[in-house]
C-alpha positions as CSV (number, residue, x, y, z in Angstrom):
1,X,9.1,-34.9,-26.1
2,X,8.6,-31.2,-26.6
3,X,10.8,-28.7,-24.9
4,X,9.0,-26.2,-22.7
5,X,9.1,-22.7,-24.0
6,X,10.9,-20.3,-21.8
7,X,8.7,-18.0,-19.9
8,X,8.8,-14.3,-20.9
9,X,7.7,-13.3,-17.4
10,X,10.1,-10.9,-15.6
11,X,9.9,-11.0,-11.8
12,X,11.7,-8.5,-9.6
13,X,11.8,-8.8,-5.9
14,X,13.0,-5.8,-4.0
15,X,14.3,-6.4,-0.6
16,X,14.9,-3.4,1.8
17,X,18.4,-4.8,2.8
18,X,19.4,-5.2,-0.9
19,X,18.7,-2.3,-3.2
20,X,18.2,-3.0,-6.9
21,X,21.3,-3.2,-9.1
22,X,21.9,-0.5,-11.7
23,X,20.8,-3.1,-14.4
24,X,17.6,-3.8,-12.5
25,X,16.9,0.0,-12.2
26,X,17.4,0.5,-15.9
27,X,15.1,-2.4,-16.7
28,X,12.4,-1.2,-14.3
29,X,12.5,2.3,-15.8
30,X,12.2,0.9,-19.3
31,X,9.2,-1.3,-18.3
32,X,7.5,1.6,-16.5
33,X,7.6,3.7,-19.7
34,X,5.7,1.0,-21.7
35,X,2.2,2.1,-22.7
36,X,-0.6,-0.2,-21.3
37,X,-1.5,-1.6,-24.7
38,X,2.0,-3.0,-25.1
39,X,1.9,-5.0,-21.9
40,X,1.1,-8.6,-22.5
41,X,-1.6,-9.6,-20.0
42,X,-2.8,-12.7,-21.9
43,X,-1.9,-15.0,-19.0
44,X,-3.9,-12.8,-16.6
45,X,-7.1,-11.8,-18.3
46,X,-9.0,-8.8,-16.9
47,X,-11.8,-9.3,-14.5
48,X,-15.3,-8.2,-15.5
49,X,-16.4,-4.8,-14.1
50,X,-18.8,-6.6,-11.6
51,X,-15.9,-8.3,-9.9
52,X,-15.0,-5.0,-8.2
53,X,-18.4,-3.9,-7.0
54,X,-17.8,-5.0,-3.5
55,X,-14.1,-4.1,-3.4
56,X,-12.8,-2.3,-0.3
57,X,-9.6,-0.4,-0.4
58,X,-7.2,-1.1,2.5
59,X,-9.4,-3.8,4.1
60,X,-6.4,-6.0,5.0
61,X,-3.9,-3.1,5.6
62,X,-2.6,-3.1,9.1
63,X,0.1,-0.5,9.7
64,X,2.8,-1.2,12.2
65,X,2.1,0.2,15.6
66,X,4.5,1.5,18.2
67,X,3.7,1.9,21.8
68,X,4.3,5.4,23.1
69,X,3.5,7.4,26.2
70,X,2.0,10.9,25.7
71,X,0.7,13.5,28.1
72,X,-2.7,14.9,27.2
73,X,-4.8,17.7,28.8
74,X,-7.5,16.2,31.0
75,X,-10.3,17.8,29.1
76,X,-8.9,16.4,25.8
77,X,-8.7,12.9,27.3
78,X,-12.3,13.2,28.7
79,X,-13.5,14.3,25.2
80,X,-11.7,11.4,23.6
81,X,-13.1,8.8,26.0
82,X,-16.7,10.3,26.0
83,X,-17.9,8.1,23.2
84,X,-16.7,4.9,24.7
85,X,-13.9,2.6,23.9
86,X,-11.2,3.2,21.3
87,X,-9.9,6.6,22.4
88,X,-6.3,5.6,21.3
89,X,-7.6,4.7,17.8
90,X,-9.3,8.1,17.8
91,X,-6.1,9.9,18.7
92,X,-4.3,8.0,15.9
93,X,-7.0,8.8,13.4
94,X,-7.0,12.5,14.2
95,X,-3.2,12.7,14.0
96,X,-3.2,10.8,10.7
97,X,-5.8,13.1,9.2
98,X,-3.7,16.1,10.2
99,X,-0.5,14.5,8.9
100,X,-2.1,13.8,5.5
101,X,-3.4,17.4,5.4
102,X,0.1,18.7,5.9
103,X,1.7,16.3,3.5
104,X,-0.8,17.2,0.7
105,X,0.2,20.9,0.9
């Protein structure tokens, strides 16, 4: 009976309650500096270009939501509700756009 070859796969699982050890940090830094052509992807062959034609970024992303209470000017609230349902989503989208603008400066 043949012995199974040991896998060369390295797996790191970072948990928020347990930061990586100094050894893990060193290893991750070393691996991040490897050029793409030195990374062995033979066990995960690349997909053909057509496989990504219908890809959608963030389709399954659902950020955590937190219930809050805010006071808005009446005219602002009327404007938000004028196009129908979803005014809270609209408030969130407008605030996120502004946040991203400020963060990109």
